LOSE-857990 format. One line per field, with one value per residue: chain; x negated, y, z of N, C-alpha, C in turn. Coordinates in Angstrom, 1 decimal, m for minus. Layout:
chain: [A; ...]
n_u: [X; ...]
n_v: [Y; ...]
n_w: [Z; ...]
ca_u: [X; ...]
ca_v: [Y; ...]
ca_w: [Z; ...]
c_u: [X; ...]
c_v: [Y; ...]
c_w: [Z; ...]
END
This chain:
chain: [A; A; A; A; A; A; A; A; A; A; A; A; A; A; A; A; A; A; A; A; A; A; A; A; A; A; A; A; A; A; A; A; A; A; A; A; A; A; A; A; A; A; A; A; A; A; A; A; A; A; A; A; A; A; A; A; A; A; A; A; A; A; A; A; A; A; A; A; A; A; A; A; A; A; A; A; A; A; A; A; A; A; A; A; A; A; A; A; A; A; A; A; A; A; A; A; A; A; A; A; A; A; A; A; A; A; A; A; A; A; A; A; A; A; A; A; A; A; A; A; A; A; A; A; A; A; A; A; A; A; A; A; A; A; A; A; A; A; A; A; A; A; A; A; A; A; A; A; A; A; A; A; A; A; A; A; A; A; A; A; A; A; A; A; A; A; A; A; A; A; A; A; A; A; A; A; A; A; A; A; A; A; A; A; A; A; A; A; A; A; A; A; A; A; A; A; A; A; A; A; A; A; A; A; A; A; A; A; A; A; A; A; A; A; A]
n_u: [m29.6; m30.3; m28.3; m25.9; m23.2; m22.8; m21.9; m23.5; m24.4; m22.0; m20.8; m22.7; m22.3; m19.7; m20.1; m21.7; m19.9; m18.0; m19.4; m19.8; m17.2; m16.4; m18.1; m17.1; m14.5; m15.1; m16.3; m14.2; m12.5; m13.4; m12.3; m10.1; m7.3; m7.0; m7.3; m5.3; m4.7; m7.2; m7.2; m5.1; m6.1; m8.3; m7.2; m5.9; m8.0; m9.5; m7.6; m7.2; m9.7; m11.8; m10.6; m8.9; m10.4; m10.1; m10.5; m12.6; m14.3; m14.8; m13.2; m10.7; m10.3; m10.4; m8.3; m6.1; m6.3; m5.8; m3.2; m1.6; m1.9; m0.3; 2.0; 0.7; m0.7; 1.3; 2.7; 0.6; 0.1; 2.5; 2.3; m0.1; 0.7; 2.4; 0.6; m1.1; 0.6; 1.2; m1.4; m1.9; 0.1; m0.8; m3.2; m2.2; m0.5; m2.3; m3.9; m1.9; m1.4; m3.9; m3.7; m2.1; 0.7; 3.9; 5.0; 2.9; 2.9; 4.1; 2.0; 1.2; 3.3; 3.1; 0.7; 1.5; 3.3; 1.4; m0.1; 1.9; 2.3; m0.2; 0.0; 2.1; 0.8; m0.8; 0.8; 2.0; 0.2; m1.0; 1.5; 2.2; 0.3; 1.1; 3.9; 6.4; 8.0; 10.0; 8.8; 10.2; 11.4; 9.2; 8.1; 10.2; 10.4; 7.9; 7.9; 10.0; 9.1; 7.0; 8.3; 9.9; 8.1; 6.7; 4.8; 2.7; 2.2; 1.1; m1.3; m2.5; m2.9; m4.6; m6.8; m7.5; m8.1; m10.2; m12.1; m12.6; m13.7; m16.0; m17.3; m17.8; m19.5; m21.6; m22.7; m23.7; m22.2; m20.1; m20.5; m19.5; m17.2; m14.7; m13.9; m13.8; m11.8; m9.6; m9.7; m9.1; m6.5; m5.3; m5.1; m3.2; m1.0; m0.2; 1.2; 3.4; 4.5; 5.2; 7.6; 9.5; 9.5; 11.1; 12.0; 11.5; 9.6; 7.5; 6.9; 6.2; 3.9; 2.2; 1.9; 0.6; m1.7; m2.8; m3.3; m5.1; m7.3; m7.9; m8.7]
n_v: [m33.6; m32.5; m32.9; m31.2; m31.1; m31.4; m30.6; m28.5; m27.0; m26.5; m24.9; m22.8; m21.8; m20.9; m18.8; m17.1; m16.5; m15.1; m12.8; m11.7; m11.2; m9.4; m7.3; m6.8; m5.9; m3.6; m2.0; m1.7; m0.4; 2.2; 4.4; 5.0; 5.2; 2.8; 1.0; m0.6; m2.4; m3.7; m4.9; m6.7; m8.3; m9.3; m10.9; m12.8; m14.1; m15.1; m16.8; m18.6; m19.4; m19.4; m20.6; m22.5; m23.8; m23.5; m22.7; m20.0; m17.6; m14.8; m14.5; m15.1; m12.9; m10.6; m11.2; m11.2; m8.6; m7.1; m8.1; m7.3; m4.7; m2.3; m2.5; m2.9; m0.5; 1.5; 0.7; 1.1; 3.8; 4.9; 3.9; 5.2; 7.9; 7.8; 7.2; 9.4; 11.4; 10.5; 10.5; 13.2; 14.1; 12.8; 14.2; 16.8; 16.5; 15.6; 17.8; 19.4; 17.8; 18.0; 20.6; 20.6; 20.5; 19.0; 18.0; 16.9; 14.3; 12.9; 12.2; 9.6; 8.2; 8.5; 7.2; 4.6; 4.3; 4.5; 2.2; 0.4; 1.0; 0.1; m2.6; m3.1; m2.8; m5.0; m7.1; m6.4; m6.3; m9.0; m10.2; m9.3; m10.6; m13.2; m13.4; m12.5; m9.5; m6.5; m3.1; m1.6; m3.7; m5.1; m3.2; m3.1; m5.8; m6.1; m4.6; m5.9; m8.5; m8.0; m7.1; m9.3; m11.3; m10.6; m11.2; m12.4; m10.3; m8.4; m9.7; m9.6; m6.9; m6.3; m7.9; m6.5; m3.9; m4.6; m5.6; m3.4; m1.7; m3.1; m3.0; m0.3; 0.1; m1.6; m1.1; m2.8; m5.1; m4.6; m5.9; m8.4; m8.4; m7.6; m10.0; m11.9; m10.9; m11.2; m13.9; m14.8; m13.7; m15.2; m17.7; m17.2; m15.9; m17.6; m19.7; m18.4; m17.4; m19.7; m20.4; m19.0; m19.8; m21.6; m25.1; m25.8; m23.8; m24.5; m27.1; m26.4; m24.8; m26.8; m28.4; m26.6; m26.3; m28.9; m28.7; m26.7; m27.9; m30.0; m28.5]
n_w: [7.0; 4.6; 2.9; 1.0; 1.5; 4.2; 7.6; 8.6; 6.3; 5.1; 7.1; 7.1; 4.5; 4.6; 6.4; 5.0; 2.9; 4.5; 5.2; 2.7; 1.8; 3.7; 3.0; 0.4; 1.1; 2.6; 0.6; m1.3; 0.3; 0.6; m0.9; 0.7; 0.2; m1.0; 0.9; 1.9; m0.2; m0.3; 2.3; 2.1; 0.1; 1.3; 3.5; 2.0; 0.5; 2.6; 3.8; 1.7; 0.6; 2.7; 5.0; 3.8; 1.8; m1.0; m4.3; m5.8; m3.8; m4.4; m6.8; m5.8; m4.0; m5.7; m7.5; m5.8; m5.0; m7.3; m8.1; m6.0; m5.7; m6.2; m4.5; m2.0; m1.8; m1.7; 0.6; 2.4; 2.2; 3.3; 5.9; 6.6; 6.7; 8.9; 10.9; 10.8; 11.7; 14.3; 15.5; 15.4; 17.1; 19.5; 19.9; 20.3; 22.6; 24.4; 24.9; 26.2; 28.4; 29.8; 30.5; 32.6; 32.4; 32.7; 30.4; 29.1; 29.6; 27.5; 26.0; 26.7; 25.7; 23.0; 22.6; 23.0; 20.9; 18.8; 19.2; 18.5; 15.8; 14.9; 15.3; 13.6; 11.1; 11.3; 10.6; 8.2; 5.8; 5.7; 5.3; 2.8; 1.3; 1.4; 0.8; m1.6; m2.1; m1.8; m1.4; 0.6; 1.9; 2.9; 4.7; 6.5; 7.4; 8.5; 10.9; 12.1; 12.5; 14.2; 16.5; 17.1; 17.6; 19.9; 22.1; 20.6; 18.9; 20.7; 21.2; 18.7; 18.4; 20.5; 19.7; 17.3; 18.2; 19.9; 18.1; 16.6; 18.5; 19.0; 16.6; 16.5; 18.6; 17.9; 15.0; 13.0; 13.0; 11.3; 9.0; 9.2; 10.8; 9.6; 8.1; 10.1; 11.7; 9.9; 9.7; 12.3; 12.5; 10.6; 11.7; 13.7; 12.4; 10.3; 11.5; 12.4; 10.0; 8.6; 9.7; 8.5; 6.0; 3.3; 2.9; 0.3; m0.5; 1.2; 0.2; m2.4; m1.9; m0.9; m3.1; m4.8; m3.4; m3.8; m6.6; m6.7; m5.3; m7.1; m9.2]
ca_u: [m29.7; m30.5; m27.0; m25.3; m21.9; m22.7; m21.3; m24.4; m24.4; m20.6; m20.6; m23.5; m21.7; m18.6; m20.6; m22.1; m18.7; m17.4; m20.2; m19.6; m15.8; m16.4; m18.7; m16.1; m13.4; m15.7; m16.5; m12.9; m11.7; m14.0; m11.4; m9.1; m5.9; m7.0; m7.6; m4.2; m4.9; m8.4; m6.9; m4.3; m7.0; m9.2; m6.5; m5.6; m9.2; m9.9; m6.7; m7.3; m11.1; m12.5; m9.9; m8.2; m11.4; m9.5; m10.9; m13.8; m14.0; m14.7; m12.1; m9.4; m10.2; m10.0; m7.0; m5.1; m6.4; m5.1; m1.8; m0.8; m2.4; 0.7; 2.8; m0.1; m1.1; 2.5; 2.9; m0.5; 0.3; 3.6; 1.7; m1.1; 1.4; 2.9; m0.6; m1.6; 1.6; 1.0; m2.7; m1.7; 0.9; m1.7; m4.1; m1.5; 0.0; m3.5; m4.2; m0.9; m1.6; m5.0; m3.3; m1.3; 2.1; 4.5; 5.2; 1.8; 3.2; 4.4; 0.7; 1.2; 4.4; 2.5; m0.3; 2.2; 3.7; 0.3; m0.3; 3.0; 1.9; m1.3; 0.6; 2.9; m0.1; m1.4; 1.8; 2.4; m0.7; m0.9; 2.8; 2.2; m0.6; 1.8; 5.2; 6.8; 9.1; 9.9; 8.1; 11.0; 11.6; 7.9; 8.0; 11.2; 10.1; 6.7; 8.3; 10.9; 8.2; 6.2; 9.3; 10.4; 7.0; 6.0; 3.5; 1.6; 1.8; 0.2; m2.6; m3.1; m3.3; m5.8; m7.9; m7.8; m8.8; m11.4; m13.1; m12.9; m14.6; m17.3; m18.0; m18.2; m20.7; m22.7; m22.3; m24.2; m21.1; m19.2; m20.8; m18.8; m16.0; m13.4; m13.5; m13.5; m10.4; m8.7; m9.6; m8.3; m5.1; m4.7; m4.7; m2.0; 0.1; 0.4; 2.1; 4.6; 5.0; 5.8; 8.9; 10.4; 9.4; 12.0; 11.4; 11.0; 8.4; 6.4; 6.5; 5.5; 2.6; 1.5; 1.6; m0.4; m3.0; m3.3; m3.8; m6.4; m8.3; m8.2; m9.5]
ca_v: [m32.2; m32.1; m33.1; m29.9; m31.2; m31.7; m29.5; m27.3; m26.2; m26.0; m23.7; m21.7; m21.3; m20.1; m17.6; m16.2; m16.0; m14.1; m11.6; m11.2; m10.7; m8.2; m6.3; m6.4; m5.1; m2.3; m1.2; m1.5; 0.5; 3.5; 5.5; 5.1; 4.9; 1.4; 0.1; m1.6; m3.5; m4.4; m5.7; m7.8; m9.2; m10.0; m11.9; m13.8; m14.8; m15.8; m17.9; m19.6; m19.9; m19.7; m21.6; m23.5; m24.4; m23.6; m21.6; m19.2; m16.5; m13.5; m14.6; m15.0; m11.6; m9.6; m11.6; m10.7; m7.1; m6.7; m8.5; m6.7; m3.3; m1.2; m2.6; m2.7; 0.9; 2.2; 0.4; 1.7; 5.3; 5.1; 3.6; 6.2; 9.1; 7.6; 7.3; 10.8; 12.2; 10.0; 10.9; 14.6; 14.2; 12.5; 15.3; 18.0; 16.2; 15.4; 19.1; 19.8; 17.0; 18.5; 21.9; 20.4; 20.5; 17.6; 17.6; 16.2; 12.8; 12.4; 11.7; 8.1; 7.7; 8.5; 6.2; 3.3; 4.3; 4.3; 0.8; m0.3; 1.2; m0.7; m4.0; m3.1; m3.0; m6.3; m8.0; m6.1; m6.7; m10.4; m10.5; m9.0; m11.6; m14.5; m13.3; m11.5; m8.7; m5.1; m2.2; m1.4; m5.0; m5.3; m2.3; m3.5; m7.1; m6.0; m4.2; m7.0; m9.6; m7.5; m7.1; m10.7; m12.1; m9.5; m11.7; m12.6; m9.0; m7.8; m10.4; m9.1; m5.5; m6.4; m8.3; m5.5; m2.8; m5.1; m5.7; m2.0; m1.2; m3.8; m2.4; 1.1; m0.1; m2.3; m0.9; m4.0; m6.1; m4.2; m6.8; m9.6; m8.2; m7.7; m11.3; m12.5; m10.4; m11.8; m15.4; m14.9; m13.4; m16.3; m18.8; m16.9; m15.5; m18.7; m20.5; m17.6; m17.2; m20.9; m20.5; m18.3; m20.4; m22.7; m26.4; m25.7; m23.0; m25.3; m28.1; m25.7; m24.5; m28.0; m28.8; m25.6; m26.7; m30.0; m28.3; m25.9; m28.8; m30.7; m27.6]
ca_w: [6.9; 3.2; 2.1; 0.9; 1.9; 5.6; 8.4; 8.7; 5.1; 4.9; 8.0; 6.6; 3.3; 5.1; 7.1; 3.8; 2.3; 5.4; 5.1; 1.3; 1.8; 4.5; 2.2; m0.6; 1.8; 2.9; m0.7; m1.9; 1.2; 0.6; m1.4; 1.8; m0.2; m1.5; 2.0; 2.1; m1.1; 0.2; 3.4; 1.6; m0.7; 2.3; 4.1; 1.0; 0.2; 3.8; 4.0; 0.6; 0.4; 3.9; 5.8; 3.0; 0.9; m2.3; m5.2; m5.5; m2.9; m5.1; m7.7; m5.0; m3.5; m6.7; m8.0; m4.9; m5.0; m8.5; m8.1; m4.9; m5.6; m6.2; m3.3; m0.8; m1.7; m1.3; 2.0; 3.2; 2.3; 4.3; 7.2; 6.9; 7.1; 10.2; 11.8; 10.9; 12.6; 15.6; 16.0; 15.6; 18.4; 20.6; 20.1; 20.9; 23.9; 25.3; 25.4; 27.1; 29.6; 30.4; 31.0; 33.8; 32.2; 32.8; 29.0; 28.6; 29.8; 26.2; 25.5; 26.8; 24.8; 21.6; 22.6; 22.8; 19.5; 17.9; 19.3; 17.8; 14.4; 14.6; 15.3; 12.4; 10.0; 11.4; 10.0; 6.8; 4.8; 5.5; 4.8; 1.3; 0.7; 1.5; 0.3; m2.6; m1.6; m2.2; m0.4; 1.7; 2.7; 3.6; 5.8; 7.5; 7.9; 9.3; 12.2; 12.7; 12.9; 15.4; 17.7; 17.4; 18.2; 20.7; 22.7; 19.6; 18.5; 21.7; 21.1; 17.5; 18.7; 21.4; 18.9; 16.4; 18.9; 20.4; 17.0; 16.2; 19.5; 18.9; 15.4; 16.9; 19.5; 17.1; 13.6; 12.2; 13.0; 10.2; 7.8; 9.4; 11.6; 8.8; 7.8; 11.4; 12.1; 9.0; 10.0; 13.6; 12.2; 9.8; 12.6; 14.4; 11.6; 9.4; 12.3; 12.4; 8.6; 8.1; 10.3; 7.6; 4.6; 3.1; 2.6; m1.1; m0.5; 1.8; m0.7; m3.5; m1.4; m0.8; m4.5; m5.3; m2.7; m4.5; m7.9; m6.5; m5.0; m8.3; m10.0]
c_u: [m29.8; m29.3; m26.2; m23.8; m21.7; m22.2; m22.2; m24.3; m23.0; m20.4; m21.4; m22.9; m20.5; m19.0; m21.0; m20.9; m18.0; m18.1; m19.9; m18.2; m15.7; m17.0; m17.8; m15.0; m13.9; m15.8; m15.2; m12.1; m12.2; m13.1; m10.2; m7.7; m5.9; m7.3; m6.5; m4.4; m6.1; m8.1; m6.0; m5.2; m7.9; m8.5; m6.2; m6.8; m9.6; m8.9; m6.9; m8.7; m11.8; m11.9; m9.3; m9.2; m10.8; m10.0; m12.2; m13.4; m13.8; m13.5; m10.8; m9.2; m9.7; m8.7; m5.9; m5.1; m5.6; m3.6; m1.0; m1.2; m1.3; 1.5; 1.9; m0.5; 0.1; 2.7; 1.8; m0.3; 1.4; 3.0; 0.7; m0.5; 1.9; 1.7; m1.1; m0.7; 1.3; m0.3; m2.6; m0.9; 0.0; m2.7; m3.5; m1.1; m1.1; m3.9; m3.2; m1.1; m2.8; m4.7; m2.5; 0.2; 2.7; 4.9; 4.1; 1.9; 3.6; 3.1; 0.7; 2.2; 3.8; 1.4; 0.4; 2.7; 2.6; m0.1; 0.7; 2.7; 0.8; m0.9; 1.4; 2.0; m0.7; m0.5; 1.9; 1.5; m0.9; 0.4; 2.8; 1.3; 0.1; 3.2; 5.4; 8.0; 9.0; 9.2; 8.9; 11.3; 10.4; 7.8; 9.0; 10.8; 8.8; 7.0; 9.2; 10.1; 7.4; 7.1; 9.6; 9.3; 6.1; 4.7; 2.4; 1.2; 0.9; m1.2; m3.3; m3.6; m4.6; m7.0; m8.4; m8.6; m10.1; m12.5; m13.5; m13.9; m16.0; m18.0; m18.5; m19.5; m21.9; m22.3; m22.7; m23.1; m20.1; m19.3; m20.1; m17.5; m14.7; m12.9; m13.1; m12.1; m9.4; m8.5; m8.8; m6.8; m4.5; m4.3; m3.4; m0.8; 0.7; 1.3; 3.4; 5.3; 5.8; 7.2; 9.9; 10.3; 10.4; 11.3; 10.8; 9.7; 7.2; 5.9; 5.8; 4.1; 1.7; 1.0; 0.5; m1.7; m3.6; m3.9; m5.1; m7.5; m8.8; m9.1; m10.9]
c_v: [m31.7; m32.3; m31.8; m29.9; m31.5; m30.5; m28.3; m26.4; m25.7; m24.8; m22.5; m21.0; m20.4; m18.8; m16.6; m15.6; m14.9; m12.8; m10.9; m10.6; m9.4; m7.0; m5.8; m5.5; m3.7; m1.4; m0.8; m0.5; 1.9; 4.6; 5.7; 4.6; 3.4; 0.5; m1.0; m2.7; m4.3; m5.3; m6.9; m8.8; m10.0; m11.1; m13.1; m14.7; m15.6; m17.0; m19.0; m20.2; m20.3; m20.8; m22.8; m24.3; m24.5; m22.4; m20.9; m17.9; m15.2; m13.4; m14.4; m13.6; m10.6; m9.9; m11.0; m9.1; m6.5; m6.9; m7.7; m5.2; m2.3; m1.3; m2.3; m1.2; 1.7; 2.0; 1.1; 3.2; 5.7; 5.0; 4.7; 7.5; 9.0; 7.8; 8.7; 11.6; 11.8; 10.5; 12.4; 14.9; 13.9; 13.6; 16.5; 17.7; 16.0; 16.8; 19.7; 19.1; 17.6; 19.9; 21.8; 20.4; 19.1; 17.1; 16.8; 14.7; 12.1; 11.8; 10.1; 7.5; 7.6; 7.5; 4.8; 3.2; 4.0; 2.8; m0.1; m0.2; 0.3; m2.2; m4.1; m3.4; m4.5; m7.4; m7.7; m6.5; m8.2; m10.9; m10.4; m10.1; m12.9; m14.5; m12.3; m10.8; m7.3; m4.3; m2.0; m2.6; m5.3; m4.5; m2.7; m4.8; m7.1; m5.6; m5.2; m8.1; m9.2; m7.5; m8.5; m11.6; m11.2; m10.1; m11.9; m11.2; m8.3; m8.4; m9.8; m7.7; m5.5; m6.8; m7.2; m4.4; m3.3; m5.2; m4.3; m1.4; m1.8; m3.3; m1.0; 1.0; m0.7; m2.2; m2.1; m5.0; m5.8; m5.2; m8.1; m9.5; m8.3; m9.1; m12.1; m12.2; m11.1; m13.3; m15.6; m14.6; m14.5; m17.4; m18.5; m16.7; m16.7; m19.6; m19.8; m17.6; m18.5; m21.1; m19.9; m18.7; m21.5; m24.0; m26.4; m25.0; m23.8; m26.4; m27.5; m25.3; m25.7; m28.5; m27.9; m25.9; m27.9; m29.7; m27.6; m26.9; m29.7; m29.9; m27.4]
c_w: [5.5; 2.3; 2.1; 1.3; 3.4; 6.3; 8.5; 7.5; 4.8; 5.8; 7.5; 5.3; 3.6; 5.7; 6.0; 3.1; 3.1; 5.3; 3.7; 1.3; 2.6; 3.7; 1.1; 0.0; 2.1; 1.6; m1.3; m1.0; 1.2; 0.2; m0.4; 1.3; m0.7; m0.3; 2.2; 1.1; m0.8; 1.3; 3.0; 0.9; 0.3; 3.0; 3.2; 0.7; 1.4; 4.0; 2.9; 0.5; 1.7; 4.7; 5.0; 2.0; m0.5; m3.1; m4.8; m4.7; m3.6; m6.0; m6.9; m4.5; m4.6; m7.4; m7.1; m4.8; m6.2; m8.5; m7.1; m4.8; m5.4; m4.9; m2.1; m0.6; m1.2; 0.2; 2.9; 3.3; 3.3; 5.7; 7.6; 7.3; 8.5; 11.2; 11.9; 11.8; 14.0; 16.2; 16.3; 16.9; 19.6; 20.9; 20.8; 22.4; 24.9; 25.8; 26.4; 28.4; 30.4; 31.0; 32.3; 33.6; 32.2; 31.4; 28.4; 28.8; 28.5; 25.5; 25.6; 25.9; 23.4; 21.5; 22.4; 21.4; 18.5; 18.0; 18.5; 16.3; 14.0; 14.4; 14.0; 11.2; 10.0; 10.8; 8.5; 5.7; 4.6; 4.9; 3.2; 0.6; 0.6; 0.9; m0.8; m2.2; m2.0; m1.1; 0.8; 2.6; 3.5; 4.8; 6.9; 8.2; 8.8; 10.7; 12.9; 13.2; 14.2; 16.6; 18.1; 18.0; 19.0; 21.4; 21.8; 19.0; 19.4; 21.5; 19.8; 17.7; 19.5; 20.6; 17.9; 17.1; 19.5; 19.3; 16.6; 17.2; 19.3; 17.7; 15.7; 17.7; 18.8; 15.7; 12.6; 12.0; 11.9; 9.1; 8.0; 10.1; 10.7; 8.5; 9.0; 11.8; 11.2; 9.3; 11.3; 13.3; 11.4; 10.7; 13.3; 13.5; 10.7; 10.2; 12.4; 11.0; 8.2; 8.7; 9.4; 6.2; 4.5; 2.8; 1.2; m1.2; 0.1; 0.9; m1.9; m3.1; m1.3; m2.1; m5.1; m4.7; m3.4; m5.9; m7.7; m6.2; m6.2; m9.2; m9.5]
END
């Protein structure tokens, strides 16, 4: 029990790191427009430090936050505009539905589109953390990945909504939920992402992992 490299202390250390990363994500997301960069950094740090045991947690977070800030912010702003429009449509069509008009059925249509938009975000920010591409290519590939892997996309959406509901019901969970979400996403998305990585990319990543472990 007193050995610091045993499973107990390793698990405790990862739990502390998860709480710390969730706190960093929350602080860096407060300006709202930086939430995309914070989400990208969170996924990167969880993938590299929590699951991969490579590098320092805080350093990995802020390194990814800085490196991907511009692209993540632009992608987030596009997504945010889409969400604002959809939420507005939901609000309007709900009022129409409650009035008894058949046009109110569009309320359910916009609910589905909102779920699609949430799934879109579930792919885009982890994608930015793992691949280099343009903003337009990221926006396009995010939706293509969501459509192509629809069963997994539905699971990601359910997980996201479930964790959001849990945080709403028990606000204290906000100190751990962001990292748990990123970790759950990492287990799912990395299996999908590797299908689109070339042999050279996979070998380069393995080599980088070795260098990180040596460091």
